[in-house]
N, C-alpha and C positions, 0 to 999 in steps of 0.2 A: 407347628408352623410350616406352610409349604414353601416351595422353592420361589414362587411368585412373591410370597410376603417377604422373603429375605432380600429379594433384589428390586422390588418395587420402588423403593425410596431412592434408587439410583438414576431414575429416569423421569422426565418431565414430558407431558403430553400437551401440545398447544393446538387448538382447532383454529381455523381461519378466522372465525367470528371472535376469538380472543385477541386477535392482533389489532395494533393501532394502524389503522389504514392511512392515516395522515403522518406517519412517521417519517422524518426527513432523512433518506438514506442516501448512499453514495451513487451518484447517477451513472458513473460508469460501470459500477458492479451490477446495477439494475439492468443495464444494457446487455450484459453478458448473460444475465438470467434470462432476459427476454429472447436472446438468441438461442438459448438451450431449450427454452419453452417452445419455440417455433420447430426445433427438431422433434420434439414430442408430437406436436400436432401432425408434421409430415409422416412420423412414424405410423399414425393411425390409417394412412392412406397406403403406405407401401410396405407395411410390417411383414404381410404375407409373402410378398415378392423377396424380401431380404431373407427370410427363413428358407425359401426355396433355393437361394443361393448359398445356403449355409453361413450367414451372417446373422448377428444377434446385437441388439440394443441394450446393453446392460444397465444404463442409467446410473453409472457411478462417475461422480464429478469430484475433482480436486481443486480447491481454490488455493492459490499461492499468492501472497502479497506481503508487503512490508508491515511493519508494526504500526498498529493504527488503521489498517484497512477495515472498511465496513462490510465484512463477510455476511453479516446478519441480513443485509439488503438482499442478497442472492436468494436465500431460503424463504424470506418473508415475501418477495415477489412471486415466487413460484407457489406458495401456500395460497395466497389471495387469488392469483390468476387461474389456477388448475380446476377447482380448488383442491387443498390437500393438506393433511394434518402435519404437524411437525413432532417428531420424536428426538429428544435431545439427552444425553446423560447429564447428570448433575456434577459438574466438574469438581465440586468441593468435596463430593463423596469419592469420586474417583482418586483424587489427589490424596484424600485422607484415609482411604483403605486400599492401597496399592495391592495387598495380597488377594483381594478378591475381584480384581479386574477382569481375569480370564473368564470367570464364570459370569460377571456382569455383561460381558461382550455378546455371549450367546443368547442372554435374556433380552438384550436391546434389540437384536435382530428379530427374535421371535415377537417381541412387543410390537415392533413396527409393522410386522406382517399382520398381527390381529387387528391393528387399527388402521390398516389400508384402506384407501390409498394414503401413502404417507411419505415424509421424507425423514430419514434417519440421518440427522445432523451431527456430526463428530467434529466439534471445534478442538483447536489445539491437539490434533491427532497425534502429533510426535510425542506428547505426554502420555497419551492413552496406550500407544502402541510404539515404544522407542525401538530403535534399530537393534537387531539381533536379540530380540526377546521373544518368549512365547506368545504374549500378547500380539506382537506383530504377525507371526505366522497365523494364529487363530484368526485374527481380524481379516487376514487376506483369504482364508478358506471360507469364512462366513459371507464375506463380500462377494466372492465369486459364485457362492450358492444362492445368491438373492439377486433378483432382477426387477425392472419395471414391467417387462412383459409377462412375466409369470407371477409375481408377487404384488404388483403395483406398489413396489417400494423403490424410492430413489435414495441413493446414498451420496451425501454431500459432506465432504470433509475440507477443513481449512487449516493452513499452516503458514507460519512466517519463517520457519526454519526447516525446508524439505530435506536439507543435508543431514538432519537427524533422523531420517526414516529409511528403512530398508529399500532398496531397488525393487525387490520382489513385491513389496506392497504398493509402491508408487505404479508399478506396471498393471495393477489390479484396475486402476481407473481408466474409464473409457474417453473422458473429456477433462481437460485441464484449462483453467483460466487464470491467466497471471496479471495481477495488478501491481505496478511499482509504487508511485506515490499518487495522491489525489490529482486528477487532470485539471487544467485550467477551467473546463467546463463544470467539473464537480465543484470547484472552490466558488466560481461565480454564482452557481445556483444556491449554494449554501449561504453565501453572503447575501444575495438578493433577498432571501427569506428572512434571514437574521436582522437585516437593516431596513425592513419594511417600513417602520416608522422613524427612521433616522435618515433624513435627507441629506444630513451632513456628512454621511459616511458613504464613500463610493465602493460598491461591490467590485467593479472591475479593477480599481487600483489596489484594493485589498488582496483580490485573487492573484494579481500580478506580483505583488510584493510578497506572497506566501508561496512562491514557486518552490517545489520540492517537498512541501509539507504534506503529512499524512492527513487522512479525512478526519480522524479523532483530534489531530493537533489543530486542524482548521477550525473545528467545532469549539475548541478551547479558546482559540483566538477570537472567534466571532462573540462569544460571550464577554471576553475581556473588553473588547472594543465597544459593545452595546452598553457596558456598565460605565465606560467613560463619560464625562460631562458633555452633554449635547452643545454643539456650537450654535450660537443664536442665528447667524446669518451666513448663507453660502455653505459651500462644501470645503471640508477640511483639505488643505493642499496636501499633494501627494508626499511632499518632503516631511511634513508633520506627521502624517500617517505612517510613513515608514519609521519614524522615531517612536511613535506610539506602539507600533508592533514590536520594535526592539525593546521597549521598556515594559511590554505586557506581562512578563514573567512566565510566558508559555514557551517551553523549549521544544524545538522541532528536532526530536530524537533522530527521526528518519533522515534528516538532511545532514550528510556527513560532514560538511564544512563547519555547519552551525555547532554541531556537537564537538568537534575537535577545538573549535575556537573556545567553547565553554571550558573544555578541559585545560586548555593553555592558560585561560584566565585564573582559574581556581589554582593553578600550579605557580602562579605568581609570575608567569612569562609575559612578554610584550612582543608586538611586531617588531622585527629587527630595524634598527635604524638604517638610513641610507649609507652612512660610512661603513657599518659592519657588512652591508650587503655587496658593497664595492670590492671589499676584501674577499668575501666568502665566495663569490661567483666570478671566476676569471672570465675575460671577454670571450675567448674562444669556446667556452661551455654554454653560453647565453642562448645561442641559436637553438641547441637541443632542447633547453628548457622552455623556450618559447613555443617550440613545435609541440611538446608535450601539453602545454596549457591551452593552445588553439586547438589541439586535437580533442581535448576533453570539453572544452566550452569556449568556442570562439567569441561568441556574442558577449559573454560576461567578461572575458579577457579585454575585449575592445573597449567595453564600457568603463571598466576600472582604469585603463590606461588613459582615456580620455579625462576621466575624473582627475587622475594625477597630473596630466598635462594642463588642466585648466587652473591649477594651484589654488583651488577652492578648498574649504575643509571637507574631509573625507567622512562619509557616513558610516554607520556602524557595519553596513552591508559591505562597503569597500574595504574596511578593516579586516572584516571576516575572510574575504577573498584573499587579501594580501598576506594574511597569516599562513595560507597554504602555498601562495606564490610570491613570496617576498622579493625574488629576483625582478619582478616587474618595476621596482623603485630604482633600479640600477640605470644610469644614462641619462642623457637630456631627452627632452620631448621628441625630438627629430629622430634620436636613437630608437625609442621605444616604437614609434610608428613604423620605422623602417624594418625592424625586426619582426613586428607583428605582421606587416604585408609579406614579408619574405616567408615566415612561417605558414601563413594562409596558402601562399602559393604552393609550398612544398607539401603541406597536408592534403591539399586538392589532388595534387599529382599522386601522392600515395594511395589515396582513395580510389582514384581512377585505375591504378595498376592492380589494386586488391579487388576491384570489381565492386566497389560499394557506391 
């Protein structure tokens, strides 16, 4: 049995015609791929000039994003637009056979060159080449010895935990694209497609109410909402839709406050009562806490204070926010507004001083 036979089952080859051209990908990630593709097109025009200047286009891309980011949209866009093959490791083989990863890495690069033009796509690269490992060193050497100009091979790697990678390996990549959570545009486009036959569901409202959610979490939410009973007449009110999202059973892991609120609930804890807040936060300390809240999210702090001051029942989103900033419940409505405006003024002044 030859070396190719030993490592062939660790890799998958996908050709452009094998891909689903109608796949609903994350729009902002596709836009990053479009930007990178434009660089490749310009390279064809000025590549000789770059070489004369001693510069090179390696074609090595690192995608960094939160859990649930649709990295797949990046490589699929390039594959369909260039067009170009996709070569990727079988992660179940990599994780199941850690002792053979070093040998497999060399095979992947060679396989990508044989099937050029191609993208070698390494998802969850921190598991393939963890920090301070021989795999990391070997991957860096193989990557630097492979380029689009010489081999017609692009290297695209993705990770949600770049802190688990060696700095030396991170420096190998020529281009880095960072995605935090799904953008409003990402979510609106997804919900528009999902709600195509559901006039009772508002894509805009659903997108605004899922701020901070990842793309995969938004997909799960879209499925949950579509499976709900259709309202016979008119559009579902925003307040009811907010409650439907809260009751959907979809956990936005990437949304820090939501996750912490869930942990608080399963531990049997509750949002502090107003009387306990009065005792816990002395008056002279409140201005500093308001400044902290305003600095992190002024619009949301203002909205929750307005909800508190209205004396109406608080929504699940309000309670989630108050679980992180319970001091907002202290004082009269006038006190809250005064502290809010004072904190906003001080925050703006600090930003001007810091040049932001």
